[in-house]
Backbone as CSV, one residue per row, in Angstrom:
resi,resn,N_x,N_y,N_z,CA_x,CA_y,CA_z,C_x,C_y,C_z
1,MET,66.791,-13.976,61.124,66.596,-14.660,62.311,65.033,-15.885,61.335
2,LYS,64.471,-14.813,60.731,63.324,-15.988,59.453,63.623,-16.790,59.054
3,LYS,65.036,-16.404,58.288,65.608,-17.448,57.836,65.654,-18.794,58.647
4,LEU,66.262,-18.294,59.721,66.523,-19.549,60.744,65.638,-20.577,60.815
5,TRP,64.830,-19.648,61.382,63.664,-20.033,61.704,63.136,-21.349,60.276
6,GLU,62.910,-20.586,59.485,62.428,-21.381,57.910,63.307,-22.752,58.027
7,TYR,64.447,-22.642,58.089,65.344,-23.560,57.468,65.615,-24.869,58.672
8,GLY,65.254,-24.719,59.749,64.861,-25.522,60.660,63.104,-26.341,61.351
9,THR,62.278,-25.763,60.350,60.835,-26.078,60.124,60.227,-25.636,59.098
10,ALA,61.286,-26.514,57.907,60.796,-26.448,56.449,59.916,-27.904,56.361
11,LYS,59.942,-28.757,57.083,59.355,-30.210,56.467,58.441,-30.550,58.247
12,PRO,57.219,-31.358,57.558,57.098,-31.662,58.840,58.019,-32.191,60.331
13,VAL,58.370,-33.282,59.717,59.788,-33.515,60.443,60.631,-33.244,61.059
14,GLN,60.425,-31.643,60.906,61.329,-30.669,61.477,60.564,-29.961,62.502
15,ARG,59.646,-29.941,61.962,58.309,-29.440,63.127,57.961,-30.387,64.128
16,LEU,58.362,-31.497,63.736,57.887,-32.488,64.987,59.075,-32.022,65.979
17,GLY,60.283,-32.100,65.541,61.905,-32.087,66.302,61.280,-30.934,66.918
18,VAL,61.374,-29.414,66.879,60.940,-28.692,67.400,60.278,-28.879,68.784
19,ILE,58.822,-29.683,68.302,58.195,-29.464,69.147,59.056,-30.700,70.392
20,ILE,59.470,-31.764,70.033,60.317,-32.565,71.003,61.587,-31.605,71.650
21,LEU,61.847,-30.320,71.123,63.085,-30.143,71.550,62.714,-28.801,72.531
22,VAL,61.240,-28.542,72.610,60.800,-27.412,73.167,60.185,-28.771,74.796
23,ILE,59.799,-29.692,74.063,59.621,-30.157,75.156,60.891,-30.490,76.461
24,GLY,62.052,-31.217,75.965,63.106,-31.425,76.189,63.863,-30.054,77.284
25,LEU,63.482,-28.969,76.519,64.005,-27.618,76.878,62.999,-27.177,78.411
26,LEU,61.693,-27.543,78.312,61.015,-27.571,79.607,61.549,-28.006,81.100
27,SER,61.889,-29.744,80.256,62.275,-30.295,81.031,63.670,-30.061,82.110
28,LEU,64.391,-29.386,80.977,65.312,-28.673,81.840,65.046,-27.560,82.355
29,ILE,65.106,-26.493,82.211,64.476,-25.472,82.924,63.618,-25.827,84.113
30,SER,62.591,-26.796,84.145,61.639,-27.351,85.419,62.976,-27.681,86.247
31,TRP,64.276,-28.381,86.231,65.276,-29.553,87.179,66.029,-28.074,87.434
32,MET,66.310,-27.210,86.870,66.827,-26.260,86.842,66.697,-25.454,88.138
33,VAL,65.286,-24.835,88.312,63.781,-24.103,89.246,63.913,-25.028,90.040
34,ASN,63.758,-26.185,90.358,63.474,-27.247,90.915,64.868,-27.202,92.030
35,ARG,65.863,-27.430,91.738,67.420,-27.356,92.271,67.613,-25.676,92.291
36,ASP,67.590,-25.023,91.844,67.974,-23.606,91.566,69.452,-23.932,91.358
37,LEU,69.990,-24.082,89.694,70.698,-24.385,89.174,71.285,-23.471,88.812
38,SER,72.160,-22.950,88.232,72.776,-21.853,87.456,73.652,-22.511,85.888
39,PHE,73.365,-22.319,85.201,73.790,-22.490,83.866,74.956,-23.442,84.236
40,ASP,76.260,-22.989,84.898,77.427,-23.625,84.931,77.235,-24.986,85.562
41,ASP,76.234,-24.910,86.428,75.697,-26.675,87.079,75.554,-27.502,86.209
42,LEU,75.084,-27.082,85.005,74.205,-28.160,84.116,75.458,-29.072,83.864
43,PHE,76.434,-28.765,84.203,78.077,-29.480,83.492,78.650,-30.139,84.305
44,ASP,78.411,-29.957,85.502,78.162,-30.915,86.685,77.499,-31.661,86.735
45,SER,78.844,-33.353,86.302,77.706,-34.605,86.776,77.102,-34.787,88.335
46,TYR,77.543,-33.717,89.085,76.878,-33.707,90.352,74.947,-33.223,90.587
47,TYR,75.176,-32.451,89.502,73.707,-31.778,89.605,72.902,-32.670,88.496
48,PHE,73.359,-33.606,88.035,72.588,-34.095,87.488,71.257,-35.301,87.833
49,PRO,69.872,-35.263,87.288,69.085,-36.033,88.353,69.335,-37.813,88.673
50,GLU,68.709,-37.659,89.378,68.949,-39.593,89.744,67.504,-40.166,89.838
51,SER,67.965,-41.077,89.810,66.917,-42.340,90.093,65.631,-42.172,90.358
52,ARG,66.053,-41.441,91.710,64.878,-41.195,92.363,63.776,-39.674,92.100
53,ASP,64.394,-38.735,91.175,63.885,-37.835,90.536,63.199,-37.859,89.895
54,SER,62.041,-37.073,89.560,60.552,-37.629,88.478,61.292,-37.744,86.873
55,PHE,60.626,-38.273,86.471,61.053,-38.577,85.288,60.872,-37.655,83.899
56,PHE,59.748,-36.760,84.430,60.097,-35.416,83.471,61.448,-34.945,84.007
57,PHE,62.179,-34.513,84.611,63.347,-33.976,84.713,64.254,-34.866,84.208
58,HIS,64.240,-35.962,83.241,65.549,-36.958,83.074,65.150,-36.925,81.491
59,LEU,63.777,-35.661,81.193,63.873,-35.971,79.829,64.468,-35.079,78.829
60,TYR,65.085,-34.313,79.374,66.233,-32.947,78.836,67.231,-33.848,78.230
61,PHE,67.523,-34.848,78.558,68.893,-35.343,78.473,68.404,-36.178,76.895
62,TYR,67.386,-36.442,76.296,67.165,-37.160,75.615,66.909,-36.234,74.251
63,LEU,65.700,-35.245,74.937,64.838,-34.851,73.828,65.679,-33.200,73.291
64,ILE,66.415,-33.270,73.671,67.406,-32.036,73.307,67.989,-32.099,72.514
65,PRO,68.574,-33.767,72.563,69.898,-33.903,70.853,68.846,-34.014,70.322
66,VAL,67.832,-34.682,70.332,66.828,-35.271,69.074,66.442,-34.407,68.449
67,GLY,65.333,-33.811,69.310,64.950,-32.422,68.767,65.298,-31.850,68.089
68,PHE,67.022,-31.704,68.393,67.294,-30.649,67.557,68.293,-31.073,65.886
69,LEU,68.504,-32.661,66.458,69.186,-33.458,65.019,67.723,-33.186,64.410
70,MET,66.396,-33.355,64.502,65.341,-33.784,63.410,64.908,-32.115,63.370
71,SER,65.361,-31.381,63.503,65.101,-29.898,63.159,65.761,-29.679,62.318
72,TRP,66.786,-28.549,63.085,67.997,-27.821,62.715,68.768,-28.764,61.793
73,GLY,69.297,-29.932,62.561,69.885,-31.169,62.055,69.836,-31.722,61.090
74,TYR,68.143,-31.936,60.566,67.779,-32.366,59.383,68.706,-32.572,58.310
75,GLN,68.772,-31.491,57.547,69.476,-31.087,56.684,70.902,-32.157,56.438
76,LEU,71.283,-31.619,57.632,73.040,-32.662,57.771,73.041,-34.013,57.579
77,ILE,71.757,-34.351,58.037,71.805,-35.149,58.510,71.434,-36.324,56.627
78,PHE,70.281,-35.713,56.374,69.808,-35.963,55.424,70.926,-35.669,54.067
79,LYS,72.020,-34.890,53.926,72.842,-34.735,53.196,74.347,-36.204,53.560
80,ILE,74.479,-36.307,54.869,75.090,-37.881,54.889,74.673,-38.906,54.017
81,LYS,72.928,-38.919,54.304,72.767,-40.279,53.818,72.361,-40.158,52.249
82,GLU,72.564,-38.991,52.066,72.502,-38.334,50.452,73.928,-39.342,50.204
83,TRP,75.094,-38.853,50.810,76.275,-39.414,50.188,77.012,-40.910,50.701
84,VAL,76.184,-41.442,51.950,76.394,-42.594,51.840,76.161,-43.666,51.038
85,VAL,74.271,-43.150,50.356,73.668,-43.576,49.419,74.026,-43.617,48.269
86,ASN,74.688,-42.597,47.610,75.546,-42.716,46.671,76.623,-43.242,46.416
87,ASP,77.146,-43.305,47.159,78.593,-44.261,47.222,78.228,-45.534,47.146
88,LYS,77.174,-46.043,47.794,76.822,-47.481,47.540,76.592,-47.388,46.111
89,VAL,75.755,-46.675,45.434,75.145,-46.528,44.309,76.518,-46.860,43.360
90,LYS,77.092,-46.151,43.834,78.862,-45.970,42.794,78.919,-47.250,42.614
91,GLU,79.472,-47.815,43.963,79.875,-49.220,44.248,79.407,-50.203,43.501
92,THR,77.774,-50.076,43.253,76.744,-51.491,42.958,76.710,-51.021,41.448
93,VAL,77.601,-49.693,40.925,77.711,-49.988,39.324,78.660,-50.500,38.863
94,THR,80.269,-49.860,39.913,81.383,-50.402,39.271,81.610,-51.824,39.425
95,ASP,80.534,-52.834,40.109,80.622,-54.103,40.386,79.457,-54.537,38.795
96,SER,79.160,-53.729,38.621,78.232,-54.463,37.381,79.019,-54.362,36.048
97,LYS,80.066,-53.440,36.225,80.786,-52.963,35.239,81.799,-54.265,35.368
98,GLN,82.610,-54.810,35.996,83.700,-55.379,36.362,83.017,-56.865,35.984
99,THR,81.770,-57.179,36.093,81.546,-58.495,35.971,80.706,-58.793,34.958
100,LYS,79.927,-57.282,34.306,79.746,-57.670,32.994,78.141,-58.278,32.786
101,VAL,77.485,-57.654,33.773,76.325,-58.724,34.251,74.939,-58.287,32.566
102,LYS,74.225,-58.955,31.966,73.450,-57.930,31.374,72.513,-58.437,31.727
103,LYS,71.735,-56.934,31.437,70.704,-56.974,32.083,69.404,-57.390,31.690
104,PRO,68.237,-58.008,31.829,66.844,-58.696,31.248,66.569,-57.250,30.664
105,TYR,65.375,-57.268,29.596,64.927,-55.969,28.889,63.128,-56.191,30.034
106,ILE,63.512,-55.074,29.688,62.158,-54.494,30.393,61.408,-53.996,29.970
107,PRO,60.279,-54.054,29.346,59.429,-53.372,28.237,58.869,-52.069,28.714
108,PRO,58.804,-51.382,28.103,58.424,-49.511,28.525,56.779,-50.468,29.319
109,LYS,56.720,-48.853,30.587,55.529,-48.660,31.054,54.473,-47.937,30.197
110,GLN,52.900,-48.143,29.889,52.357,-47.394,29.706,52.215,-46.203,30.276
111,ASN,51.532,-45.179,29.356,51.526,-43.801,30.225,49.681,-44.165,30.624
112,ILE,49.838,-42.929,32.187,48.669,-42.941,33.011,47.612,-42.300,32.303
113,HIS,46.443,-42.147,32.137,45.923,-41.453,31.963,44.579,-41.438,33.051
114,PHE,44.700,-39.834,33.438,43.627,-39.082,34.249,42.047,-38.868,34.250
115,LYS,41.199,-39.204,34.978,39.960,-38.603,33.918,40.034,-37.132,33.638
116,ASN,40.612,-36.214,34.636,40.104,-34.812,34.268,41.532,-34.659,34.741
117,ASN,41.758,-32.776,34.796,42.613,-32.314,35.298,43.431,-32.406,37.035
118,ILE,42.153,-31.910,37.833,42.018,-32.362,39.109,42.738,-33.100,39.396
119,ALA,42.213,-34.609,38.782,42.960,-36.236,38.966,44.312,-36.424,39.148
120,ALA,44.595,-35.304,38.101,45.920,-35.209,37.559,46.757,-34.934,38.968
121,PHE,46.104,-33.547,39.251,46.838,-32.529,40.238,46.979,-33.261,41.481
122,HIS,46.171,-33.506,41.618,46.069,-35.100,43.264,46.738,-35.782,42.814
123,PHE,47.031,-36.990,41.453,48.162,-37.010,41.792,49.579,-36.595,42.332
124,ALA,49.829,-35.534,41.557,51.188,-34.819,41.381,51.488,-34.150,42.659
125,SER,50.765,-34.018,43.546,50.593,-33.093,44.950,51.475,-34.022,45.783
126,GLN,51.114,-35.743,45.600,51.631,-36.806,45.874,52.930,-37.017,46.119
127,GLN,53.421,-36.445,44.880,54.506,-36.915,44.741,55.771,-35.955,44.247
128,TYR,55.479,-34.614,43.818,56.185,-33.739,43.576,56.188,-32.462,45.394
129,SER,57.556,-32.030,45.028,57.404,-30.566,45.839,57.702,-29.092,44.908
130,ALA,57.425,-28.261,45.163,57.583,-27.114,44.436,58.971,-26.780,44.302
131,ASN,59.424,-26.670,43.322,60.938,-26.170,42.824,60.812,-24.757,41.865
132,MET,61.833,-24.243,43.349,62.115,-22.579,43.001,63.474,-22.679,42.304
133,ASN,63.813,-23.834,41.493,65.386,-23.457,40.754,65.229,-22.833,39.181
134,PRO,65.445,-22.483,38.688,65.382,-21.307,37.897,65.835,-22.786,36.387
135,GLN,66.420,-23.532,36.988,66.983,-24.491,35.666,65.935,-25.617,35.436
136,LYS,65.145,-25.953,36.690,63.606,-27.157,36.655,63.068,-26.260,36.601
137,MET,61.600,-27.184,35.942,60.190,-26.546,35.903,59.853,-27.433,37.067
138,SER,58.074,-26.844,37.493,57.361,-27.405,38.405,55.904,-27.239,37.736
139,PHE,55.612,-28.322,38.864,54.310,-29.057,37.835,52.891,-27.953,38.694
140,GLY,51.978,-27.265,37.832,50.993,-26.792,38.728,49.903,-26.732,37.562
141,ILE,48.453,-26.304,38.336,47.277,-25.980,37.656,46.982,-24.395,37.598
142,VAL,46.564,-24.031,36.925,45.890,-22.691,36.980,44.463,-22.516,37.457
143,GLN,44.571,-21.774,39.048,43.252,-21.315,39.776,43.008,-20.085,39.190
144,ASP,43.476,-19.346,38.807,42.281,-17.785,38.690,43.537,-16.715,37.927
145,LEU,42.513,-16.054,37.094,43.519,-14.702,36.054,43.309,-13.858,36.212
146,PHE,43.934,-12.850,35.915,43.618,-11.168,35.960,44.248,-10.481,34.920
147,LYS,43.433,-9.722,33.765,43.544,-9.095,32.790,43.336,-7.243,33.580
148,PHE,44.609,-7.058,32.998,44.842,-5.810,33.099,44.612,-4.786,32.311
149,GLU,44.751,-3.553,31.927,44.303,-2.625,31.495,45.164,-2.736,30.241
150,ASP,46.637,-2.827,30.534,47.301,-2.766,29.409,47.517,-3.801,28.337
151,GLY,46.392,-4.648,28.379,45.993,-5.948,28.158,47.104,-6.933,28.461
152,SER,47.748,-7.055,29.269,48.705,-8.136,29.921,48.039,-8.792,31.195
153,VAL,48.343,-10.216,30.458,47.930,-10.945,31.999,48.529,-11.679,32.739
154,GLN,47.778,-11.892,34.131,48.988,-12.693,35.777,48.122,-13.982,35.994
155,PHE,48.706,-15.090,35.999,47.866,-15.770,36.233,48.128,-16.528,37.416
156,ILE,47.054,-16.979,38.358,47.941,-17.288,39.733,47.994,-19.291,39.192
157,VAL,49.011,-19.659,39.830,49.014,-20.633,39.614,49.364,-21.756,41.577
158,GLN,48.677,-22.804,40.976,49.178,-23.450,42.229,49.936,-24.487,41.920
159,LEU,51.246,-25.082,42.801,51.924,-25.804,41.867,51.846,-27.433,43.301
160,ALA,51.781,-28.356,42.436,51.802,-29.666,42.992,53.199,-29.793,43.784
161,ASN,53.122,-29.750,45.555,53.784,-29.862,46.562,52.667,-30.434,47.497
162,THR,54.054,-31.257,47.886,53.665,-32.596,49.037,53.728,-31.556,50.176
163,ASP,54.255,-30.836,51.225,54.323,-30.252,51.917,53.379,-29.074,52.367
164,GLN,53.264,-28.632,51.459,51.897,-26.963,51.606,51.110,-26.324,50.683
165,THR,50.687,-25.717,50.693,49.810,-24.873,49.121,50.837,-23.924,48.843
166,THR,50.952,-23.869,47.868,51.986,-22.528,47.170,51.404,-22.556,45.669
167,LEU,51.043,-20.890,45.969,50.547,-20.345,45.310,51.526,-19.563,44.602
168,VAL,51.739,-19.298,43.271,52.666,-18.955,42.450,51.793,-17.456,41.355
169,SER,52.338,-16.399,40.610,51.938,-15.913,39.624,52.910,-16.272,38.357
170,GLY,52.324,-16.441,37.167,52.146,-17.315,36.252,52.419,-15.907,35.206
171,LEU,53.867,-16.182,34.228,53.241,-14.978,32.990,53.976,-15.311,31.787
172,ASN,52.900,-15.219,30.922,53.362,-15.535,29.251,52.575,-14.921,28.541
173,ASP,53.175,-13.715,27.755,52.194,-12.617,27.310,52.100,-13.005,26.051
174,LYS,53.033,-14.044,25.372,52.798,-14.194,24.168,51.866,-15.251,23.707
175,HIS,51.690,-15.958,24.703,50.665,-16.938,24.021,50.046,-17.139,25.035
176,ALA,49.354,-15.802,25.935,48.242,-15.642,27.443,47.016,-16.548,26.345
177,ASP,46.407,-16.428,25.371,45.855,-16.738,24.825,45.263,-18.620,24.617
178,LYS,46.594,-18.957,24.768,46.584,-21.009,25.126,46.139,-20.989,26.536
179,ILE,46.348,-20.072,27.467,45.979,-20.571,28.497,44.831,-20.495,29.144
180,SER,44.186,-21.120,29.953,42.860,-20.977,30.930,42.830,-21.511,32.195
181,LYS,41.734,-20.625,33.049,41.443,-21.276,34.008,41.209,-22.955,33.982
182,GLY,42.510,-23.980,35.001,42.000,-24.938,35.453,43.126,-26.206,34.390
183,ASN,44.072,-25.382,33.554,44.695,-26.190,32.937,46.254,-26.590,33.537
184,LEU,46.330,-27.642,33.140,47.250,-28.108,33.931,48.930,-27.350,33.116
185,ILE,50.188,-26.954,33.904,51.064,-26.259,33.035,52.617,-26.690,33.677
186,TYR,53.425,-26.491,32.636,54.734,-26.290,33.506,54.707,-25.044,33.895
187,TRP,55.767,-24.676,34.852,56.111,-23.147,35.629,57.699,-23.334,35.533
188,GLY,58.260,-21.584,35.676,59.409,-21.753,35.572,59.748,-20.761,36.278
189,TYR,60.277,-20.803,37.295,60.777,-19.683,38.133,61.534,-18.390,38.394
190,PHE,61.085,-17.009,38.569,61.701,-15.949,37.691,62.299,-14.985,39.174
191,GLU,61.446,-15.162,40.171,61.672,-14.422,41.377,61.128,-14.866,42.502
192,HIS,61.761,-14.591,43.531,60.751,-14.366,45.218,60.122,-13.272,44.819
193,VAL,58.549,-12.999,45.806,58.163,-12.503,45.966,58.267,-11.985,47.975
194,ASP,57.991,-10.566,48.142,58.443,-10.740,49.930,56.519,-10.681,50.054
195,LYS,56.845,-11.749,51.379,55.064,-11.343,52.168,55.036,-10.907,53.071
196,PRO,54.178,-10.184,53.487,52.978,-10.497,52.976,52.757,-9.680,51.887
197,ASN,51.356,-10.684,50.696,51.401,-9.567,49.517,49.695,-9.706,49.298
198,ILE,49.092,-9.040,48.401,47.768,-9.331,48.073,46.866,-10.423,47.468
199,LEU,48.260,-10.993,46.900,47.757,-12.460,46.097,48.128,-13.147,47.429
200,ASN,48.601,-13.595,47.829,49.741,-14.562,48.551,50.572,-15.561,47.899
201,ILE,51.100,-14.705,46.774,51.828,-15.465,46.381,53.493,-15.675,46.559
202,ASP,53.960,-16.695,46.600,55.203,-16.864,47.189,56.383,-16.372,46.052
203,ALA,56.219,-16.598,44.709,57.426,-16.173,43.428,56.575,-15.706,42.239
204,ILE,57.164,-15.459,41.613,57.011,-15.178,39.847,57.644,-16.007,38.940
205,GLY,56.920,-16.356,37.858,57.818,-17.010,37.078,57.029,-17.569,35.392
206,HIS,57.221,-18.025,34.718,56.924,-18.296,33.591,55.922,-19.436,33.418
207,ILE,54.762,-19.512,32.873,54.204,-20.119,32.190,55.097,-20.938,30.764
208,LEU,55.539,-22.374,30.946,56.523,-22.800,30.235,55.463,-23.831,28.784
209,ALA,54.595,-24.155,29.380,54.029,-25.496,28.603,52.535,-25.489,29.446
210,THR,51.373,-26.175,28.254,49.843,-26.664,29.235,50.142,-28.202,28.996
211,LEU,49.547,-28.947,29.741,49.577,-30.512,29.320,48.694,-31.001,29.597
212,TYR,48.638,-32.209,28.916,47.437,-33.357,28.811,47.463,-33.812,30.355
213,PRO,46.492,-34.434,31.229,45.824,-35.013,32.355,47.230,-36.772,31.847
214,GLU,48.243,-36.624,31.209,48.443,-38.285,30.712,49.943,-37.999,31.166
215,TYR,50.516,-38.870,32.021,51.670,-38.968,32.488,52.150,-40.388,31.986
216,ASP,54.092,-39.471,31.729,54.490,-41.032,31.487,55.648,-41.283,32.049
217,PRO,55.283,-42.537,33.004,56.328,-42.859,33.791,57.768,-43.691,33.165
218,ASN,57.810,-43.881,31.877,58.935,-43.627,31.729,60.100,-42.923,31.448
219,ASN,59.917,-41.368,31.327,60.731,-40.801,31.581,60.334,-39.712,32.880
220,GLY,58.907,-40.152,33.231,58.702,-39.080,34.491,58.359,-37.611,34.201
221,LYS,57.856,-37.502,32.930,57.354,-36.276,32.408,55.593,-35.953,31.937
222,TRP,54.997,-35.552,32.126,53.675,-35.044,31.129,53.875,-34.973,29.962
223,VAL,52.443,-35.303,29.455,52.420,-35.559,27.970,52.327,-33.425,27.528
224,ILE,52.694,-32.749,26.901,53.077,-31.650,26.496,51.540,-32.088,26.038
225,LYS,50.546,-30.310,25.925,49.641,-29.735,25.080,50.495,-28.773,24.418
226,ASN,50.774,-27.587,24.971,51.025,-26.563,24.123,52.319,-26.259,24.392
227,ASP,53.323,-26.034,23.738,54.558,-25.577,24.102,55.073,-23.882,23.495
228,LEU,54.820,-23.603,25.309,54.193,-21.769,25.262,56.006,-20.575,25.342
229,THR,57.062,-21.616,25.096,58.523,-21.375,25.176,58.869,-20.878,23.350
230,LYS,58.028,-21.133,22.258,58.579,-20.954,21.185,57.685,-19.616,20.325
C-alpha cells in the first residue's frame, strides 16, 4: 500500500490530483446519502443528479476521473505524451535527412560561473530531480560529515531536487581527505535505506567527484575539480 500511495503522489501535480479526487468522492458520498442509494444504483441513469439538484452533487461526474488521471494515471499519461513526442522527433529527423537541409553553424555557449557553491546548488535544484539510477550521477552538496573510530568517514549529501529535500549518504574511503563540508559533488546511487533512520537519509551512494561552481551548457555538465573514481 505504501508503494501504491507513493506511486500516485510522487509529484506536486499528482498530490493536487489526489485532492481533486477526494472532493469528487465527497460529492459522490453526499449524493448517495441524500438519495439513500446503494452502490448498484450509481450505474442507473435514473438516479443521476438532475439540474434542480445542488451543483455540489454534480461534481463527482468530473472530479473523480480528472483526479484519478492526475494522480495514479499521471505516469500513464506522461508515457503516452513521451511516446507521441518521440515519434514526432523521429519524423522530423527523417524529413531532415530526406531534404538534406544544412544546419547553420551555432557557436558554443560560454560556461556559466557562479559566485559560490551555494549559488550553484540553488541553480541546480531548479533544474534537476534526484536520480536513484546506478548508471547515472546526481548533483549534490556536502552538508555534514561523520568520522568513525575505525577512521572511515560518512558524508551527508543533499541532492539537487526540484520536488523535495533529498538527503543521502556519500562514501569514498580512498579520497575522503579531498572532500569537505560545502563541496559540490557528483554522487552515484548504491542502495536505498529504509525509513525512519537517525540521519533521515533516503539512500547510500559513492562520491564520484568534487566540482567547481561552473556549468558547461554545451554538454549539460559541471566542471570537475577532482575525479575521485581513480
